[in-house]
N, C-alpha and C positions, 0 to 999 in steps of 0.2 A: 551582631557581623554585618555590616554594611552587603545589599543585595542591589543588583539593577535591573530597573524593572524598563522594559519597552513599551511607551505608550504609546499609541497608535496615532497617526499621521491624522490633524486635524483637517475633515474634505473642505474645501473652497466651494463656490459655484464656478470656477477656471480652472481649479488641477486640486491636488494634494498639496498642503505643506508637507514642508518636513518635519521626520520622526526627532525625538529627542529624548534623551534620558532621564530621568526622573531616581534620585540618588533617596533609597528607602532604608530606613533605619527603624529600632524595636525598642519597645516602651513597655516598661515590667510595674503596674503599680504598685502598693504597698498592701491592697485591701480586695476581697474577693469580687467577683463582677457584679453581685448584689447590692453593695455602698454606696450609697447614694451620691457620695461627693465626687464618684469614677464619672459617671452623668453630667454632675453639674460643675466639675472643676477640673478633674484631670482630662478627662476627653476633651472638652473643649481647647484646654493648653496647645494639647497635643495637635489637635487638627491647625493651631493656628500657625505654626510651623508651613504646611502647605500653602499656607495664605498670604505669608509676609514672604516666601520664596517662588509666589507664584507660580505655585506647581512641580518646583525643580528638586526638591528636598518632600519626602512624606514621613512622619514619623508615626508611625504603626500602635497603639494602644494596645495591651492584651493585660486583662487583670491579673491576681497575684496567682502564684501558682499556674499559670496558664505555659510559661517556657520552659519556666528553671523553678527550683520549690522555694519557698521562702528563705529559707536559711543559708540559698546556693548564691541568692543576688549579687552580695556585695563582690564574691571570686567571680563570678560571671561577667558584670560589668569592667570589673577592675581586669579582668583579660582578654575584651572584646566581645564574649557572646554572646551578653548583652551589650546595647549600645550605651543606652542611657533606663534610668528608673528610680523605683524609689525603694528605699532601705531602711528596714526595721531595725534598731541599731541596737536590738537587745540580740540580732544574728549576726555583730563585727564585735563582738565586746573587746577580743584580743588587736580586731587594726586600729581601733577609735575608741580605747579605753577613757578618756578624758571626755570625749561626746555623750560618753552614758551620763555625766551628770547632772544633765537637766530631770535625771528621776529622782532624784535624791528624795528621800523620806517628807513630808507634808512642809516643801518650800514652796510650791506653789497650789494655787486653787481649781484648776481647769485647763483644759487644752489651750486655750489665746494666751494666758500665762507661762505655761510651760513653753510654749513656742517662742513669745518674747523673748526668756530669761534664756533659752540657745542664741538668740541672737543676738544678744549682751554678752554674752561669754564670746563668742567669735569676736566680736569688736573688741573685745575688754581684753582678753586673753589671745596672742598668737598662736600657740600652741594648739588650741583648737583648729581652728583653720587649716593651722600647717598638718594634723594629722589625718585631718578629711581630704585635704588638698594633697597631699603628697600619693594620695592613692586615686583621685577622681577632680574632675572640676567638679564644685559644688555650683548647684543651681538654687536650691530652697531649703531651710529647714523649718521642719512642723514638729507636733510630738499629738501623742492618743491625748485623749480627754479621763479623766479620774477614775478612781477606782471605787465600788460598790459592794457593800456584803445583801447578799440575798439569803432571807433566812425563810425555815418555813416555821418556826416559833416565839413570832413575837420581834418586835426590833433589836437592831441593835445599837446601844445608842452611848454606850459606856463599855469597855474593857471588861467589867463584870459580868455585863450578858455574853460575854464568850466562854466563861470559865466553865469548864467540862464539856464545852461541844464540840462534836465534832465541824470540820471548818474544812473544804474540801478547796485548793490553793492548786496552781500551774505552774509554780516558778519553784525552784529553790529559794530562791531570797526570801520568799514566804514563809518559809517554816519555823525561823526562829523566830519572826516576828509574831508571828502564831501564836507562840509556844509562851512570849512573852506578855501577853494578852490573858493565858490562860486556856486557852484554845489548844484541841487536837487535831494536830494538821494530819490534812491526809492529800498526798499531791494525785494528783488526776489528768489523762488530759481533757484539752479544752471540747470535745466530742463529747466525753463521759458527764460530764457536770449534768445534764438534764437529768437525766438515768440516777447519778449519784443522788440528787436530792428529792427524786421520786422514791427510792426504792430506802432509803434512810443512811444509805452509806456517808451522808454528811447532812448535819440539821442545816449547815450555812454553806455559801459559797461565796471566797473571799475574790473579786474577780473582776474586770476593766467593764465599768458601766453600760458600754455600749455592748454586754455580751447578753445584759440582761434580757435583750431583744432580740439580737442574731441569735440567740442559741433559745432563747423562746424560754428563759428561764423566770418569768416573772410568769406563766403558768402555774406551775408547781413551787414557786417559793412567793410568798403574797406579802411579807417582809420587807423592805427594801430601803436600805441606809447610804448613801451617797458619802463616799471618804475620801477626800482629797490626801491619799498616802502618797502616790505618786500617777504621773505622767511621762509616759514612753516615749522617747525622743524619735523621730525620724528624718530623710533627710533625700531631696530628689538631685539624681547625679547624672553625669557623664561621661564615660572612658573619655580619658584624656587624649589618645587618639583621635578618637569620633571628632573631639570637640576642636580640633585643629585641621579637621577635612570640609567644616561646616562652613557655610558661604557668611560672612560678616554680619548679613540680613538677618538670618538665623541665629547665630551669636547673639544680637541686640535684642532681638525678642523674647529668646529666652532669659537672659539676663532683667531686662527692662519687666516682664511680664512673669516673672522668677522671683528671685531673691524675695525679699522684704511683702511687697505686694502679696504673692501667691502663699506665702510662709501665714499671712496675718487673714487670707480668705479659707485658707484650710482650719485654722485654730479658729474662727468667728463660726464657719459651718461643723466642724464638730461639737461645738458648746451647744450650735440650736440645734442638731440630731439629736445630744441625749436632753436637751426641754422636752422635746417633741417624743422621743420615746417615755418620759416622765408622762407626761400627757397619757400615753395610750396604755400606758400601767395603771395610776389609777381609774382612769376612765372606763376602760374594756377589761383589763386583766383583772378590776378590783382591788388592785394592791395598797397597801398602805406606805407611803414615802416617806425617807426624813432626811435630811442635809443638817450634817452633822456644822455646827458652829467653829468661831476659831479657840474656844475655851474647851469646847469636847473636843476637838481636832487635839490639843495640846496632850489632854490627858493621853491618846493613845500615842502619841508622839511619843511624851517622856518615858512610858513604861517600856516601850521598845528602843528607846537609845540605843541603850550599851550593843543590842543584837544588830542593830543595824549597821552602827558605827561598824563594828568587826566584823561584819560583811562586806561593807564598802569598803572597808582599811584593804582585807587579805584581796577583795576582787582587783582594787587597783594594783597594790603590789604585783599580784599575781601575774600580770597585762606589762609589767615594766614601767609604773607608773611612780615615780619618786619624791617620796616625803606626801604621801597621799591624805593626812589629816590637812595640811597645809589647804591643798586643793578641796577639801571637801571644805574647810571652813571658809576660803575666799571663795566658793559659788554659794553657798550659803548665805555672806553679806552681800554677794550682788544681789542676791536674790530679795535681802532685806532690804536694799537700799531702792531697788525697782519697784519692789511695791509698796513703800514706807511700813510696813508692819514688822 
């Protein structure tokens, strides 16, 4: 919600200049305060609003869960309780079901590719942009980096390596996938994963790769496998009424410094963070690290294909998408054409 802050008058040698009002707006990030890209990308982008408006508009950066809980961000921005921010799209499935499709299993290799696919979807399929801009002014799209296995008992290189093992997962859509690979899924909260591995609740955690560092999992699981089974889409948006209030120079800045430019920076930044995390896992925590090649990925993809298709078809149908199999096929083809594999 817009607020008004009266700035102190500038004092000149011959007297005081007139006071002026700066329009203030709120931004809440995708990520917790400690995430490095908040400091290097998100906060400078927010500060740029004040610079281009010469202090007339201020965009206040806030970390995830600071003003509202992460799952409340879509509704808060749509209603105007938040002016702008980053949405993790798994929190807005009913609102934007087609925008979940960059997370289809095994169609991208990392955050850079996932963001590129999402941007291609928006340009290729008007329905995707329409479902976003029905609710918000879209500024930029991005996606999280790939998933991983953190194992306490040997590297996971094939589905057979999971057979009979208890696998800690965070999301319901992983349950049937893990079962298809022969594992025994145990759903836990992210905060319970470290203790779950340490105390033997599970022998493997199947989690986003950044969690290996942020949740300190490489301290208790010394065998790490990167598996690009999915990257989760994200968007940066502005409340539609707030957008109309912004001066033209601020709108221009948000669009020119947002869009593909900001999305690509976020994708590259996330991939680089995973690479630096990997060095830490190996050199500091003495882990063994393995990245599945395309043939090894295919073995996982094929074995879980039926379970994953069932999940996606049911999810899309439940949220009002007609012809869900056609949509899945269109996005899979777009990914194959975009990445030439």
